[in-house]
Residue, then its C-alpha position, 0 to 999 in steps of 0.5 A: x522503470x522511470x527515473x523516480x520509481x522502480x517496481x519491486x513486486x506485483x501480484x493479486x491477492x484475494x482479488x486485489x492487485x498489490x504492488x510495491x515500488x522503490x522510490x529511487x532518490x530516497x530508496x524507501x518502499x511504497x505499497x499500493x492496493x487497487x481496489x476493485x470497482x465491484x466493491x463498496x471500497x472503491x468509493x470510500x473516502x481516504x479517511x474511512x479507508x485509513x481507519x479500516x486499513x490501519x496501514x503503516x503511517x496511514x494512507x499517503x496516496x489515494x487516486x480513483x480506486x488505488x490506495x497507497x502508503x509509504x515507508x518514509x516516516x520518523x522511525x523508518x530509517x536506521x542509524x546509517x540513514x538507510x531505510x529499515x522497512x523491507x519488501x517482506x514488511x511491505x507485503x505483510x502490511x498489503x496483505x493484512x489490509x486486503x484481509x481486513x477488506x474481505x471483497x467477497x462480502x462487499x459485492x453489490 
């Protein structure tokens, strides 16, 4: 763990490496998908991926072959000021996005 973020989960789902981090100072979660380089998705623009994946709040991170989203948007905080999106929510968002990609059909 670094002082800004803590790894919560990391797993492989349908050939994609998925991870969830908790941002220390705000307590919200961020989800990430590593796009395999053998698929056309690794070279797609952020806008095209955003339209295809429909992740919560849109893609807020895209560097090389990793994309991510965060759960720190309007409506993501409860009345007591704490985040209201939990790990299961982020897992569902990530795995749903991967099912939309279907890498088997996209091999070169």
